[in-house]
LOLOMAR-430381 format. One record per residue (C-alpha): x, y, z; residue number from 0. Coordinates in Angstrom, 1 decimal. Example, Ala and Ser with C-alpha at 12.3 -4.5 7.8 and 13.67 -1.06 7.14 Angstrom:
((12.3 -4.5 7.8) 0);
((13.7 -1.1 7.1) 1);
END
This chain:
((49.7 52.4 79.9) 0);
((48.3 49.0 78.2) 1);
((51.4 48.8 75.6) 2);
((53.8 49.4 79.4) 3);
((52.0 46.4 80.7) 4);
((52.4 44.2 77.6) 5);
((55.9 44.9 77.8) 6);
((56.4 43.9 81.2) 7);
((54.6 40.8 81.0) 8);
((56.7 39.5 78.7) 9);
((59.9 40.9 80.1) 10);
((58.6 38.3 82.7) 11);
((58.0 35.3 80.8) 12);
((61.3 35.7 79.1) 13);
((63.5 36.4 82.2) 14);
((61.1 32.8 83.5) 15);
((62.0 30.7 80.6) 16);
((64.4 28.6 81.2) 17);
((68.0 28.6 80.0) 18);
((68.0 26.1 77.1) 19);
((64.4 28.0 75.4) 20);
((66.1 31.1 76.3) 21);
((69.6 30.1 74.5) 22);
((67.7 28.9 71.5) 23);
((65.2 31.6 71.0) 24);
((67.9 34.1 71.0) 25);
((69.8 32.5 68.7) 26);
((67.3 31.7 66.5) 27);
((66.2 35.4 66.1) 28);
((69.7 36.7 65.7) 29);
((69.7 35.1 63.2) 30);
((66.2 34.4 61.4) 31);
((65.5 38.9 62.1) 32);
((68.7 39.7 59.1) 33);
((67.6 36.7 57.4) 34);
((63.9 37.7 57.1) 35);
((64.8 41.6 57.0) 36);
((66.9 41.2 53.9) 37);
((64.5 39.3 52.2) 38);
((61.6 41.7 52.3) 39);
((64.0 44.7 51.6) 40);
((64.9 42.5 48.3) 41);
((61.3 41.5 47.3) 42);
((60.2 45.2 47.7) 43);
((62.6 46.7 45.4) 44);
((62.4 44.1 43.0) 45);
((58.6 45.0 43.0) 46);
((59.2 49.0 42.9) 47);
((61.6 48.4 40.1) 48);
((59.2 45.7 37.6) 49);
((56.3 48.4 38.2) 50);
((58.7 51.3 37.0) 51);
((59.8 49.1 34.4) 52);
((56.2 48.1 33.0) 53);
((54.9 51.6 33.8) 54);
((57.2 52.1 30.8) 55);
((56.2 49.6 28.7) 56);
((53.0 50.9 29.2) 57);
((53.8 54.4 28.3) 58);
((55.8 53.1 25.5) 59);
((52.8 51.5 23.7) 60);
((50.0 54.5 24.8) 61);
((52.4 56.4 22.9) 62);
((52.8 54.4 19.5) 63);
((48.7 53.8 19.7) 64);
((48.7 57.9 20.3) 65);
((51.1 57.7 17.3) 66);
((48.7 55.3 15.4) 67);
((45.8 57.3 16.2) 68);
((46.4 60.5 14.8) 69);
((47.4 59.5 11.5) 70);
((44.6 57.8 11.6) 71);
((42.3 60.7 12.3) 72);
((44.4 62.4 10.4) 73);
((43.7 60.2 7.2) 74);
((40.2 60.3 7.8) 75);
((40.0 64.0 8.2) 76);
((41.4 63.9 4.3) 77);
((39.5 61.4 3.0) 78);
((36.2 63.3 4.3) 79);
((37.8 66.2 3.6) 80);
((38.0 64.8 -0.6) 81);
((34.2 64.9 -0.7) 82);
((34.1 68.3 -0.6) 83);
((35.9 68.2 -4.4) 84);
((32.3 68.4 -5.2) 85);
((30.4 71.1 -4.0) 86);
((28.7 72.0 -6.4) 87);
((27.1 68.5 -6.3) 88);
((27.0 68.3 -3.2) 89);
((25.2 71.4 -3.1) 90);
((22.1 71.0 -5.2) 91);
((21.5 68.5 -3.7) 92);
((17.4 67.8 -2.0) 93);
((16.8 70.2 -5.5) 94);
((14.5 66.8 -7.2) 95);
((11.6 68.7 -7.3) 96);
((12.9 70.9 -9.7) 97);
((14.4 68.6 -11.8) 98);
((13.4 66.7 -15.0) 99);
((14.2 62.4 -13.9) 100);
((16.8 62.9 -16.5) 101);
((18.3 65.4 -13.7) 102);
((18.0 63.1 -11.4) 103);
((19.6 60.2 -12.0) 104);
((22.4 61.9 -13.3) 105);
((22.5 63.5 -9.9) 106);
((22.5 60.1 -8.3) 107);
((24.7 58.4 -9.9) 108);
((27.0 61.1 -9.5) 109);
((26.7 60.4 -5.7) 110);
((27.2 57.1 -6.1) 111);
((30.2 57.4 -7.8) 112);
((31.5 60.1 -5.2) 113);
((30.5 57.7 -2.4) 114);
((32.4 54.5 -4.1) 115);
((35.6 56.3 -4.7) 116);
((35.5 57.1 -1.0) 117);
((35.3 53.6 0.2) 118);
((38.0 52.4 -2.0) 119);
((39.8 54.7 -0.9) 120);
((40.5 52.7 2.6) 121);
((40.2 49.3 2.4) 122);
((38.5 48.9 5.8) 123);
((35.6 50.7 4.7) 124);
((32.7 49.3 5.4) 125);
((29.7 51.3 4.0) 126);
((29.8 55.2 3.1) 127);
((26.3 57.7 3.6) 128);
((25.5 61.2 3.2) 129);
((22.9 62.6 4.1) 130);
((21.4 65.6 2.1) 131);
((20.0 68.6 3.7) 132);
((16.3 67.3 3.3) 133);
((17.9 64.1 4.4) 134);
((17.8 61.8 1.9) 135);
((20.4 59.1 2.5) 136);
((22.6 58.2 -0.6) 137);
((24.7 55.0 0.8) 138);
((27.6 52.7 -0.9) 139);
((28.2 49.1 0.5) 140);
((31.4 47.2 0.2) 141);
((29.3 44.4 1.7) 142);
((25.9 42.9 1.1) 143);
((24.3 44.9 4.1) 144);
((22.2 48.3 2.9) 145);
((21.4 50.7 5.6) 146);
((17.7 51.7 6.5) 147);
((17.2 55.0 5.8) 148);
((14.0 55.4 8.5) 149);
((16.1 53.9 11.1) 150);
((19.4 55.3 10.4) 151);
((17.7 58.6 11.1) 152);
((16.3 57.8 14.1) 153);
((19.3 56.6 15.7) 154);
((20.2 58.5 19.2) 155);
((23.5 59.0 18.1) 156);
((22.8 60.0 14.8) 157);
((20.7 63.0 16.5) 158);
((23.8 63.7 19.0) 159);
((26.0 64.6 15.7) 160);
((23.6 66.6 13.9) 161);
((23.3 68.6 16.6) 162);
((26.5 69.0 17.6) 163);
((29.2 71.6 16.3) 164);
((32.0 69.2 15.4) 165);
((32.7 69.6 11.4) 166);
((34.4 66.0 11.9) 167);
((33.2 64.0 14.3) 168);
((34.2 60.3 15.4) 169);
((31.0 58.7 17.8) 170);
((31.2 56.3 20.1) 171);
((30.6 52.5 19.7) 172);
((26.5 51.8 18.4) 173);
((25.1 48.5 17.4) 174);
((23.9 48.1 13.6) 175);
((20.4 47.6 14.1) 176);
((19.6 50.2 10.8) 177);
((21.2 47.5 8.7) 178);
((18.8 45.0 6.9) 179);
((21.0 42.3 7.7) 180);
((20.5 41.5 10.9) 181);
((23.4 40.6 12.0) 182);
((25.4 41.7 15.2) 183);
((27.8 43.9 16.2) 184);
((29.0 46.8 17.2) 185);
((30.6 49.4 15.0) 186);
((31.9 52.7 14.7) 187);
((31.5 56.4 12.6) 188);
((33.6 59.0 11.7) 189);
((31.6 61.7 9.2) 190);
((31.8 64.6 8.3) 191);
((29.1 68.2 7.6) 192);
((29.3 69.1 4.6) 193);
((28.7 72.8 4.3) 194);
((28.8 75.1 0.9) 195);
((31.4 77.7 -0.4) 196);
((28.9 80.0 1.3) 197);
((28.6 78.1 4.7) 198);
((25.4 77.0 4.4) 199);
((24.5 73.4 5.2) 200);
((25.0 71.0 2.6) 201);
((24.7 67.4 4.7) 202);
((26.7 65.2 6.3) 203);
((29.1 62.2 5.0) 204);
((29.0 58.7 7.4) 205);
((31.7 56.8 6.8) 206);
((31.0 53.0 9.5) 207);
((33.4 51.5 10.6) 208);
((35.1 48.1 12.4) 209);
((35.7 48.7 15.7) 210);
((38.9 46.8 14.9) 211);
((39.9 49.3 11.9) 212);
((40.5 51.7 14.7) 213);
((43.4 49.9 16.1) 214);
((45.4 46.9 14.8) 215);
((47.0 45.0 17.9) 216);
((50.4 43.4 16.2) 217);
((52.4 40.3 17.5) 218);
((54.4 42.1 20.3) 219);
((51.5 44.3 21.9) 220);
((49.0 40.9 21.9) 221);
((52.2 38.6 23.5) 222);
((52.5 41.4 26.5) 223);
((48.4 42.2 26.9) 224);
((48.7 38.2 27.7) 225);
((51.4 38.8 29.6) 226);
((50.8 41.6 31.9) 227);
((46.5 41.9 31.6) 228);
((47.0 45.3 29.8) 229);
((44.0 47.0 28.2) 230);
((43.4 49.6 26.1) 231);
((40.3 51.6 25.8) 232);
((39.9 54.4 23.2) 233);
((37.0 57.4 24.0) 234);
((35.8 60.2 22.6) 235);
((35.3 64.1 24.1) 236);
((32.1 62.9 25.3) 237);
((33.6 59.8 27.0) 238);
((31.9 57.6 24.5) 239);
((33.5 54.2 24.2) 240);
((35.2 53.5 20.3) 241);
((37.4 50.8 21.2) 242);
((38.1 48.7 24.0) 243);
((41.1 45.7 23.6) 244);
((39.4 43.0 25.6) 245);
((36.5 43.3 22.9) 246);
((38.7 43.1 20.0) 247);
((40.8 40.5 21.3) 248);
((37.6 38.4 22.1) 249);
((38.0 38.2 25.8) 250);
((34.2 40.0 26.2) 251);
((31.8 40.5 23.6) 252);
((31.2 43.6 21.9) 253);
((27.6 43.7 22.9) 254);
((28.3 43.3 26.7) 255);
((30.8 47.3 25.7) 256);
((27.9 48.6 24.3) 257);
((25.7 47.6 27.5) 258);
((27.5 49.0 30.0) 259);
((28.7 51.9 27.8) 260);
((31.3 54.6 29.3) 261);
((31.1 52.6 33.1) 262);
((32.9 49.6 31.4) 263);
((36.4 50.1 32.4) 264);
((38.1 50.2 35.5) 265);
((37.8 53.4 37.5) 266);
((41.3 55.3 37.1) 267);
((41.3 55.9 41.1) 268);
((41.9 51.7 41.4) 269);
((44.9 51.5 43.4) 270);
((44.6 47.9 41.7) 271);
((45.1 49.1 38.3) 272);
((47.8 51.4 37.0) 273);
((46.4 53.6 34.0) 274);
((48.8 55.5 32.3) 275);
((46.5 57.9 29.4) 276);
((47.1 60.3 26.6) 277);
((44.8 62.0 24.0) 278);
((45.0 62.8 20.4) 279);
((45.4 66.6 19.0) 280);
((42.7 65.7 16.0) 281);
((39.2 64.7 17.6) 282);
((40.7 64.9 21.2) 283);
((40.0 61.0 21.5) 284);
((41.4 59.9 25.2) 285);
((43.4 56.2 25.5) 286);
((43.5 54.7 28.5) 287);
((46.0 51.8 28.5) 288);
((45.0 49.7 31.9) 289);
((47.5 46.9 34.1) 290);
((46.5 45.2 36.9) 291);
((48.9 45.1 39.9) 292);
((48.2 41.6 40.4) 293);
((49.1 40.5 37.0) 294);
((51.9 42.6 36.6) 295);
((53.5 41.1 40.5) 296);
((52.7 37.8 39.4) 297);
((56.3 37.1 38.6) 298);
((57.7 38.8 41.7) 299);
((55.1 36.8 43.4) 300);
((57.0 33.6 42.5) 301);
((60.3 35.7 44.2) 302);
((58.2 35.9 46.6) 303);
((56.7 32.7 46.9) 304);
((60.2 31.1 46.8) 305);
((61.7 33.1 49.3) 306);
((58.7 32.8 51.7) 307);
((60.2 28.9 51.1) 308);
((63.4 29.7 52.0) 309);
((63.2 31.6 55.1) 310);
((60.9 28.3 55.9) 311);
((63.3 26.4 55.6) 312);
((66.0 27.9 56.2) 313);
((64.4 29.0 60.2) 314);
((64.1 25.0 60.0) 315);
((67.3 24.1 60.1) 316);
((68.3 27.1 62.2) 317);
((65.8 26.1 64.5) 318);
((67.4 22.5 64.4) 319);
((70.8 24.2 64.7) 320);
((69.7 25.8 68.1) 321);
((68.5 23.3 69.3) 322);
((70.7 21.0 69.5) 323);
((73.5 24.1 70.0) 324);
((71.0 24.9 73.6) 325);
((71.0 20.8 74.2) 326);
((74.8 20.2 73.8) 327);
((75.4 23.7 76.4) 328);
((72.4 23.1 78.8) 329);
((72.5 19.1 78.9) 330);
((75.7 19.4 81.6) 331);
((74.1 22.4 83.3) 332);
((70.8 20.2 84.2) 333);
((72.9 17.3 85.3) 334);
((74.4 20.0 87.5) 335);
((70.8 21.5 88.8) 336);
((68.9 17.7 88.9) 337);
((72.7 17.0 91.2) 338);
((71.7 19.8 93.4) 339);
((68.3 19.3 94.2) 340);
((69.7 16.0 95.3) 341);
((71.8 17.6 97.0) 342);
((68.8 19.9 99.1) 343);
((67.0 16.4 100.0) 344);
((70.3 15.1 101.4) 345);
((71.9 12.4 99.2) 346);
((75.0 14.0 98.4) 347);
((76.0 11.5 95.2) 348);
((78.3 13.7 92.9) 349);
((78.3 13.5 89.0) 350);
((79.4 10.7 87.4) 351);
((79.6 11.3 83.7) 352);
((82.7 12.1 81.7) 353);
((83.1 16.2 81.2) 354);
((83.7 18.4 78.3) 355);
((87.1 20.8 79.0) 356);
((84.7 23.6 78.5) 357);
((83.7 26.0 82.0) 358);
((80.8 24.0 82.1) 359);
((82.9 21.0 82.6) 360);
((85.0 22.7 85.2) 361);
((82.1 24.4 86.8) 362);
((81.1 20.3 86.9) 363);
((84.0 19.4 88.6) 364);
((84.4 22.2 91.0) 365);
((80.7 21.1 91.8) 366);
((81.6 17.1 92.5) 367);
((84.9 18.1 94.8) 368);
((82.3 20.6 96.8) 369);
((80.1 17.2 97.2) 370);
((83.2 15.1 97.9) 371);
((84.2 17.7 100.7) 372);
((80.4 18.7 102.2) 373);
((79.5 14.7 103.0) 374);
((83.0 14.7 105.1) 375);
((81.8 17.6 107.2) 376);
((78.4 15.8 107.5) 377);
((80.3 12.5 109.2) 378);
((83.1 14.9 110.9) 379);
((80.9 17.5 112.1) 380);
((77.8 17.6 111.5) 381);
((77.2 14.1 113.6) 382);
((78.8 15.8 116.3) 383);
((77.1 18.9 116.3) 384);
((74.1 16.9 116.6) 385);
((75.8 15.1 120.0) 386);
((76.4 18.9 121.4) 387);
((72.9 19.7 120.8) 388);
((71.7 17.1 122.5) 389);
((74.1 18.0 125.8) 390);
((72.8 21.3 125.4) 391);
((69.1 20.5 125.6) 392);
((70.4 18.7 129.0) 393);
((71.9 21.4 129.8) 394);
((69.4 23.8 129.2) 395);
((66.8 21.4 131.2) 396);
((68.8 21.3 134.8) 397);
((68.2 24.9 134.8) 398);
((65.1 25.4 134.9) 399);
((63.9 21.9 136.7) 400);
((66.4 23.2 140.2) 401);
((64.5 26.7 140.3) 402);
((61.0 25.1 140.1) 403);
((61.4 22.0 142.3) 404);
((62.6 24.8 144.8) 405);
((59.6 26.7 144.3) 406);
((57.8 23.9 145.0) 407);
((59.3 22.6 147.9) 408);
((59.0 26.2 149.1) 409);
((55.2 26.1 148.3) 410);
((54.9 23.0 150.1) 411);
((56.8 24.0 153.4) 412);
((55.0 27.4 153.8) 413);
((51.3 25.8 153.1) 414);
((52.6 23.1 156.4) 415);
((53.7 26.0 158.4) 416);
((51.0 28.3 158.2) 417);
((47.7 25.3 158.5) 418);
((48.7 21.8 159.4) 419);
((45.6 19.9 157.1) 420);
((45.3 18.0 154.3) 421);
((46.4 20.2 151.7) 422);
((49.7 19.7 152.2) 423);
((49.5 16.2 151.1) 424);
((47.2 17.1 147.7) 425);
((50.1 19.4 146.8) 426);
((52.3 16.6 147.5) 427);
((50.1 14.5 145.5) 428);
((50.1 17.3 142.3) 429);
((54.0 17.9 142.7) 430);
((54.4 13.6 141.8) 431);
((52.3 13.7 138.8) 432);
((53.9 17.0 137.6) 433);
((57.3 14.7 138.3) 434);
((55.9 11.7 136.1) 435);
((55.0 14.3 133.2) 436);
((58.4 16.4 133.1) 437);
((60.9 13.1 134.2) 438);
((59.3 10.7 132.2) 439);
((59.6 12.6 129.2) 440);
((63.3 14.1 129.2) 441);
((65.2 13.3 126.5) 442);
((62.2 13.6 124.5) 443);
((59.7 15.1 122.7) 444);
((55.5 14.8 123.8) 445);
((52.4 16.1 123.1) 446);
((51.0 19.9 123.6) 447);
((47.8 18.1 125.2) 448);
((51.3 16.8 127.9) 449);
((52.4 20.5 128.0) 450);
((49.3 21.8 129.2) 451);
((48.4 18.8 131.4) 452);
((51.6 20.2 133.2) 453);
((50.9 23.7 133.2) 454);
((47.4 22.7 134.6) 455);
((48.8 20.8 137.7) 456);
((51.3 23.8 138.4) 457);
((48.8 26.4 138.4) 458);
((46.9 24.1 141.0) 459);
((49.6 23.5 143.4) 460);
((50.0 27.4 143.2) 461);
((46.0 27.9 143.3) 462);
((46.8 26.1 146.9) 463);
((49.2 28.2 148.3) 464);
((47.5 31.7 147.2) 465);
((44.0 30.9 147.9) 466);
((42.6 29.9 144.3) 467);
((43.5 33.9 143.0) 468);
((44.7 32.4 139.6) 469);
((42.0 31.2 136.9) 470);
((43.8 29.5 133.6) 471);
((41.4 29.6 130.5) 472);
((42.9 27.3 128.0) 473);
((41.7 27.8 124.8) 474);
((43.4 24.9 122.2) 475);
((41.5 23.0 119.6) 476);
((42.0 19.9 120.0) 477);
((43.8 19.0 116.2) 478);
((46.5 21.2 117.5) 479);
((46.9 19.4 121.0) 480);
((47.9 16.2 119.3) 481);
((50.6 18.0 117.9) 482);
((54.4 17.5 119.2) 483);
((56.2 20.0 121.2) 484);
((59.4 19.9 122.8) 485);
((58.8 20.1 127.4) 486);
((58.7 21.5 129.6) 487);
((58.0 25.8 127.5) 488);
((54.4 26.7 128.8) 489);
((54.9 26.3 132.5) 490);
((57.7 28.4 132.8) 491);
((55.8 30.9 131.4) 492);
((53.3 30.9 133.5) 493);
((55.4 30.7 135.8) 494);
((56.9 34.0 135.1) 495);
((53.5 35.6 134.9) 496);
((52.7 34.9 138.5) 497);
((56.0 35.8 140.1) 498);
((56.4 39.0 138.2) 499);
((52.5 39.8 137.7) 500);
((50.1 38.7 140.6) 501);
((49.3 42.2 142.7) 502);
((48.3 40.3 145.7) 503);
((45.4 39.3 147.1) 504);
((43.3 41.5 147.1) 505);
((42.5 40.4 142.9) 506);
((42.5 37.2 140.8) 507);
((44.9 37.1 138.0) 508);
((44.1 35.7 134.7) 509);
((46.2 33.8 131.7) 510);
((45.2 32.2 129.0) 511);
((47.4 29.9 126.3) 512);
((45.5 30.2 123.0) 513);
((46.6 28.1 120.2) 514);
((45.8 28.7 116.1) 515);
((47.2 28.0 112.9) 516);
((49.3 30.9 111.0) 517);
((48.9 31.6 107.7) 518);
((52.0 29.6 107.1) 519);
((50.0 26.4 108.5) 520);
((52.7 26.8 111.7) 521);
((51.3 26.4 115.3) 522);
((51.2 29.9 116.7) 523);
((51.3 30.2 120.8) 524);
((49.6 32.8 122.5) 525);
((50.1 33.0 126.6) 526);
((49.1 36.0 128.4) 527);
((48.1 38.0 131.3) 528);
((46.1 40.3 133.1) 529);
((49.1 41.0 136.2) 530);
((51.3 44.2 136.7) 531);
((52.6 44.2 133.5) 532);
((56.2 46.0 133.8) 533);
((57.1 49.0 132.6) 534);
((58.5 49.8 128.6) 535);
((61.8 49.9 129.9) 536);
((62.1 46.3 130.9) 537);
((60.0 45.5 128.3) 538);
((63.0 47.0 126.2) 539);
((65.3 45.1 128.0) 540);
((63.4 42.0 128.0) 541);
((62.7 41.7 123.9) 542);
((67.1 42.6 123.6) 543);
((67.1 39.5 125.6) 544);
((65.2 37.3 123.7) 545);
((66.7 38.3 120.7) 546);
((70.1 37.8 121.9) 547);
((68.9 34.1 122.1) 548);
((69.6 33.3 119.0) 549);
((73.6 33.9 119.3) 550);
((73.7 32.1 122.4) 551);
((71.7 28.5 122.0) 552);
((75.0 26.9 121.1) 553);
((76.7 28.1 124.8) 554);
((76.8 25.9 127.1) 555);
((77.4 28.4 129.4) 556);
((75.1 30.3 131.5) 557);
((75.0 33.9 130.1) 558);
((72.6 35.0 133.4) 559);
((72.6 34.5 137.0) 560);
((70.1 32.0 138.5) 561);
((67.1 33.6 139.5) 562);
((67.6 37.1 136.9) 563);
((64.7 38.4 135.3) 564);
((64.2 36.7 132.4) 565);
((66.1 33.9 132.3) 566);
((63.4 31.3 131.7) 567);
((62.4 33.2 128.9) 568);
((65.3 33.9 127.8) 569);
((66.1 29.6 127.5) 570);
((63.2 29.0 126.1) 571);
((63.5 31.3 123.1) 572);
((67.3 28.9 122.9) 573);
((65.5 25.8 123.1) 574);
((63.0 27.3 120.4) 575);
((65.6 28.4 118.1) 576);
((67.6 25.2 119.1) 577);
((64.5 22.8 118.1) 578);
((63.0 24.5 115.1) 579);
((65.3 26.7 113.6) 580);
((66.3 31.0 113.6) 581);
((63.3 31.9 112.5) 582);
((61.2 30.2 115.5) 583);
((61.8 32.1 118.7) 584);
((60.2 33.7 121.4) 585);
((58.4 37.3 121.5) 586);
((56.7 39.8 123.5) 587);
((53.5 41.0 122.2) 588);
((53.6 44.9 122.2) 589);
((49.9 45.1 121.8) 590);
((48.4 43.6 124.9) 591);
((46.7 46.6 126.8) 592);
((47.4 45.7 131.0) 593);
((50.3 42.7 131.7) 594);
((51.8 40.6 129.7) 595);
((51.8 38.9 126.4) 596);
((54.4 36.4 125.3) 597);
((53.6 34.5 121.7) 598);
((55.8 31.9 119.8) 599);
((55.3 29.9 116.7) 600);
((56.2 25.9 116.7) 601);
((56.1 24.2 112.8) 602);
((53.0 21.6 112.8) 603);
((54.1 18.0 113.6) 604);
((52.3 14.8 114.8) 605);
((55.1 11.9 115.2) 606);
((58.6 12.3 115.9) 607);
((59.3 10.9 119.1) 608);
((63.5 11.9 119.3) 609);
((65.5 15.2 118.8) 610);
((67.0 14.1 115.5) 611);
((64.0 13.5 114.5) 612);
((62.4 16.4 115.2) 613);
((65.3 18.4 113.9) 614);
((64.7 16.9 110.7) 615);
((60.7 17.8 110.0) 616);
((60.4 21.0 109.9) 617);
((64.3 21.4 108.5) 618);
END
């Protein structure tokens, strides 16, 4: 529901946009969407290809490292096995108590020669140690450092390999704290458990190596490592780190690798890094090559940056082009719109600027011809129509005035016949007031207050005739009474109520005139009575008659016989539509419970006094 609502709101916003903005937006979308789509596809495909190439490169390096490490382990396996040639010498170690001093010295010299021979076979060997079954330590070192026997035997890594079942092993990185030279650093130890020909434990051979000796990095690897941020980590089967390229290259200290231990390397499941692995057959060493994706994609990110700059520059150029194009297209349309607004205000001026020869220019040319034709029609037809309406107004008023005058004179005559008294003089006085109100305003508008005074005098005259049987209740606010209205609207409606709704002398008839402001700002007038009312058939016919008033408002010929029922109401409806427009008129209120109620709307106006001004005001 929220998505549908959002889509509908977006559609409404697009529909309400100006044509120039719609044209510019559409042009931009048509141009920018394919541009961005192609750029994104190219970037993603380049990233995939680069990552695939980098993985192949890392896999090749891992394979080369595995091969090199496999060869190294085979060499040291053979090297440590070579000690077993002097099996009798090694097995006799530990029986010094049963030997003479000369035999012990000879034995020690033989062991030193053995260890020296082993150390000289590989230049990277720093120290070779042999520990007999009684844990006496024999050592030979190619440097100045010597091993403390007690410190060596207490090393945790030594205890682990001593208890292990492996005959050939390589330890993880450990410090060289058991050396007497107090130098800092990390070393790895390759060793072999020595057994006699009968399989009995004879001792253990240990060779301390610098971690650099495990993997010699060539220039290509160093260059690739620096370019992509690659790192190589080698672990033994116990997950102890033997080698770390970051420490070997000096990026980090060996001490940091020792402190962090097996937790030093990144998590293989980290999506920020590409991890490739391999294992050696001998020693079961794990090689992990790690490449940060951020480094890997550094080149493609440069391409991405250039692509974004190109897209932004293209968008700017396209925006300027679309702005110029939309302005060129919409400029004559805006001029046409401004001219139409001038025409709505009554100023019919053609567009003077020279237009292009396209469809819009042709449209402007047709509009100019239409404006000239309208001005001609206004001068020749509209002014004549106003004169015709003025004549129609006089004709409609002449239909009403003689009829009212006849009734009034008849009332005076009847009253004079019945009782010759001063009431006749009052009636004549009231009649004179009415004539002054209506004849003094002929052809002009007057206020609602004047219309109410005229109606009050009429009811007062009828009360003199019918012994005060009519009660007029006026509920019109003062601000409404100051507004203008065409003459002779209220009195004919009240007269129609008295003529057709008066039941007789047995009951007083109530007539109410109400005024209020409608929602649209117009004035609503409601005139109701509690007389005998009318049948549904009569109401239906009268409703049709009032609806036809809009069709007969320009006809000067009478459509009904004088004195016909509904004539006064239809004349009023015609006059209202003639002066105020077709949306205004007279209607019957079907909701009245008793009697008849008539309603009509007029525009609110307090200033105009002539018919022409009145027509111009609300229209």
